[in-house]
C-alpha positions in Angstrom: 5.7 -57.0 11.7 2.7 -58.0 10.1 0.8 -55.9 7.7 -3.0 -55.2 7.8 -5.3 -57.6 6.2 -7.5 -56.6 3.5 -11.3 -56.5 5.2 -14.1 -57.4 3.3 -15.5 -53.8 2.8 -11.9 -53.3 1.4 -13.1 -55.5 -1.3 -15.9 -53.7 -1.8 -14.3 -50.0 -2.3 -11.4 -51.8 -4.0 -13.4 -54.0 -6.7 -14.7 -50.7 -8.9 -11.4 -49.4 -9.1 -9.7 -52.5 -10.4 -12.7 -53.3 -12.6 -12.6 -49.9 -14.1 -8.7 -50.2 -15.1 -9.7 -54.6 -16.1 -10.4 -52.9 -19.4 -7.5 -52.6 -21.8 -8.9 -49.5 -23.6 -9.4 -48.1 -20.1 -5.7 -49.4 -19.2 -4.7 -48.1 -22.5 -6.5 -44.2 -21.5 -4.9 -43.9 -18.7 -1.4 -44.7 -20.0 -1.9 -42.0 -22.4 -2.9 -39.5 -19.4 0.2 -40.8 -17.3 2.2 -40.2 -20.4 0.8 -37.0 -22.3 -1.0 -34.9 -19.7 -4.7 -33.7 -20.3 -6.0 -34.5 -23.7 -8.8 -34.2 -25.4 -10.8 -37.1 -26.8 -10.0 -36.2 -30.7 -6.2 -36.5 -29.2 -7.2 -39.8 -27.2 -8.2 -41.4 -30.5 -5.8 -40.5 -32.8 -3.7 -43.9 -33.8 -6.2 -46.1 -32.5 -8.9 -48.2 -33.5 -11.4 -47.3 -31.0 -14.2 -44.5 -32.2 -14.4 -41.5 -30.2 -18.2 -42.3 -28.9 -15.9 -45.8 -27.6 -13.7 -43.7 -26.1 -16.0 -41.4 -24.8 -17.7 -44.6 -22.9 -14.6 -45.3 -21.1 -14.0 -42.4 -20.0 -17.3 -41.9 -18.5 -16.5 -45.1 -16.6 -13.1 -43.9 -15.6 -14.9 -41.0 -14.0 -17.4 -42.7 -12.4 -14.6 -44.7 -10.7 -12.4 -41.7 -10.1 -9.4 -42.0 -12.1 -10.0 -39.0 -14.4 -12.0 -35.5 -14.7 -12.9 -33.2 -17.6 -13.0 -29.4 -18.7 -14.7 -27.4 -20.9 -12.2 -25.7 -23.6 -13.9 -23.9 -25.8 -15.7 -26.5 -27.6 -13.4 -29.4 -26.5 -13.6 -31.8 -23.6 -10.4 -31.9 -21.7 -9.2 -34.8 -19.9 -7.1 -35.3 -17.1 -5.9 -38.3 -14.8 -6.3 -37.9 -11.0 -3.1 -39.5 -9.6 -4.7 -39.9 -6.4 -7.0 -42.6 -7.1 -3.8 -44.5 -8.4 -2.2 -44.2 -5.5 -4.9 -45.4 -3.6 -4.9 -48.7 -6.4 -1.2 -48.9 -5.8 -1.8 -48.9 -1.8 -4.6 -51.9 -2.0 -1.5 -53.7 -4.9 1.6 -53.2 -1.6 -0.9 -54.5 1.1 -1.7 -57.7 -1.2 2.5 -58.0 -2.3 3.1 -57.7 1.8 0.7 -60.6 2.2 1.6 -62.9 -0.4 5.4 -61.8 1.5 4.1 -63.0 4.5 2.4 -66.1 3.7 5.3 -67.4 1.6 7.9 -66.6 4.3 5.9 -68.7 6.1 6.3 -71.5 4.1 9.5 -71.5 3.5 10.1 -71.6 6.9 8.0 -74.4 7.4 9.6 -76.2 4.4 13.6 -75.2 5.9 12.8 -76.7 9.5 14.1 -79.4 10.2 12.5 -82.9 10.1 11.8 -84.2 13.4 12.0 -87.6 14.7 11.0 -90.0 12.0 8.4 -92.2 12.9 6.5 -95.0 11.6 4.5 -94.5 8.5 
C-alpha cells in the first residue's frame, strides 16, 4: 500500500510547526508541559537559566504555532499544551517515515534482485 505523499501545500502548513519545535528552549517548554501539566511562567522558569522574559517570548512563539494556550489565574497566566497540534506533527512524521520505509523497500528489492546475464562491459 502506498502512503500519501507530502504535497507542497503540506510543507507550508508543517514548516511553522517544526520551526516552533526546532528551538531547544521551546522544545524543553513543551516537554515540561507534557510532564507537568499546565504551569505558570514562574514554574516553567524554575531550574532553568532562561529568564522569565525569554520564556514568555518562547511561549508566544509556541502559542502562535498553536502548541500552547494560556488562561488567567489571579495575577498569573497558566500555560497548557494543546495536544491536537502535537498529534498533527506526529502525523507529518508518520507520513515521512512511511515514505522512507517505502523508498528503502524499493532499494532493497533493487539490490536483492537477481543479476541478469552478464554482458560485456
